[in-house]
N, C-alpha and C positions, 0 to 999 in steps of 0.2 A: 343286574336287574334279574327280574323272573323270567325263567325260559317256558315260553307259551307251549314248548314241546312236553311240558309235564302235565298237560291237560288238567283234570281236576285234582291232581295231588295238592294236599296243602301246601301253602306258602308260610314259612316261618318269618314272622315280623319281629325282629329284635328291637328290643327297648332298653337303650342304656340308661344309667342313672346320671346324678350329678357330675358335669365335667365331661360327660361322653365316655366311651370305651376306647382306651388307646390300641396301638398296633399288637401290644401282645396280651390283650383281652380274649377270653375264649370267645365273646361274641365277634370280635373283629376275625379271629382266626376261623370261625364257622362262615361267616360270610365269605371269606376269601377261598375256602376249602369245599364249601357246599354251594351248589346252584340253586338250592331252595331256601336260601336265607338272604333277607333283604332288611336293611335298617331302616327304622322310622326316623326322619330328619325332625327331632322335636324341636332344635334350635334353643335359643338362650340357655345352652348347657350350664353356664356357671353361674346365673341367677334365674333359675327356673319359675315359670308361671304355671301354676297348676292348670287353669283353663287353658293354657296355650297348648300343654301337654297333652291334656285331655282331647283338645281339639284335634290336634296332628295324629293321634291314634285313631280318632274316628275317621278321619279322613283316608288314613292308610287302610283301614279295614274296609272301607265302603268302597275303594279303589281297587281292591284285590280284585284280580280274575277268579279267583276260586276261594275255597273256605282257607281259614289261617289259623296258625299256631301263634301264640303270642309268648314271646321269649324274653323275659325283663329280668332286669339285674338292679339291685339296689332301690333308689328312689324311683326307677322306671315302675317297679312292681306297684308301689303306690299310685302311680298315673293308671296303670291298668286297673286298680281296684276302684279308683275314683271314675274311670271311664264307665266301668260296669254298673256302678251306682247310679251314674247320671243317665245312662242310655237303658238301664233296666233289661227285661227279657228281650227286648229288640235286639240284643247283641248275641243272644243264644245260637240264632241260626247261621251266622258267618263265623263263628270262632269254635274251631274243633277241641281247642284246650289251652290251658296256659301254663307256663313253666316260670315260676315266680321264684328267684334266686337271690338270697339274703336280703330280704325285705327290710329297711331299718325302721328304727322305733321312732316315729316322727313326734309322737307324745311325750317322749322323755328326751328332750334334745334342747340346746340353747342356741342352735344355729337357726337364725330366721329362714334360711332357705328351706329348711325341711319343716319347721313349724308350719309353714304356709301350706303343708299338704296334710295336716291335721284338722280334725283329729281322725284317726285311722278308721275307716268304714269298717263295720263288722258285719254286714249282711252276707248272706250265701251267695256266692258267685254263680251265674247263670250257666256256666260251662265246667267241664272237668278241669280241676286245676291240681297241681303239685308245686308244693312248698317246699324248697331245699334251704336248710340253715346250718350254721356253723357253732359250734360250742366256745369259741373265742372270738365271735365277730364284734369288733369294737363298737359297732353301731345299733346292736340289737342284742340283748340277752336270749340266750336259747330258749328259755320258758316263756318269753313273750313271743317269739317265733312260733311256738306250738299253739299258744293262744290266737295268733292270728289265723293260722291254719284251720284251727278248729271253727273258728267263727265264719271263716269264708266258706267252710264246707269242702276244704282242700286235703288231699293226701299229703303226708308229712314225711321227708326224706332227711335223715341225720347224716350230715357231711362230716362229722368228725371235727377234729380242730383244724381248721383250714381259713382262719381269719374271715376276711369279708368276701371270700370266693371271686376274687378278681385277679388281675395281673400279678400283684403281689403274693398272692398264694401259690403261683408256680403251676397253675393247672394245666398249662399249654392248651392244647385242643379240646381238653376236657371230656374224654371218652364216656365216663360215668354219666355226664350231663346229655350227652348224644343219646345214650342207652335211654334215658329217661324220656328224651324227646320222641324217641321212637315208639312209645307207648300210643302217642297221639297220631304220629304220621302212618303208622301200620293199623290205625283204627282198633288198637286194642286198648282203650283208655278204661281198662278194669282196675278197681282200687289198688294202690299198692300198699304192702305191709310196711312197717316203720324199719327202715334198714340204716345200716351204717355204712357210708361209702369207704371202700378201700378195706374194710375190716370184714364185710360178708358179701355174697354175691348179690348183685343187684339185679333184682328180677320182681316182676309183678306177682302177686298172689293169685291163687287160683280160686 
């Protein structure tokens, strides 16, 4: 749980996708290794309800004792975007930023569990956002991920060929992702240049 000794330091709320994040997923590792990360208990992991997930995110943000950073993976990204679309500008004061990793293309799928999260909202998000995408993600074409980021007004990070950026990708504790998280935790949410993880230095533009 969140350590009250952190004072007003942001709390990182991890928001998994379909099926939850297992023990080798970077979200789970962050929660285990960092005292500033806490999972949002979305529930109904295998048959998600968009309204339930949006409501659970809202409850978690409102219950947090400090501002939060939303750290979402896969379908959790769409839940965050729908939450922002539902709550509007009222969300901005509570959220330092959002790290959205491997958002799926719910508009081009036959999986009814994902279709329920469509159509993908395209409105600007009311808080600083970074979208991370992979060239060979089976759930979203790279150019579609770029389009999503542009529509949301988000900075975009090219993760190279890293699959769905999950446990199967072998990311471990995913140090590069934690560097991105630091742009919000250190209150340095300046725009990022488009970078390639692992092939170029990961640093914010000046």
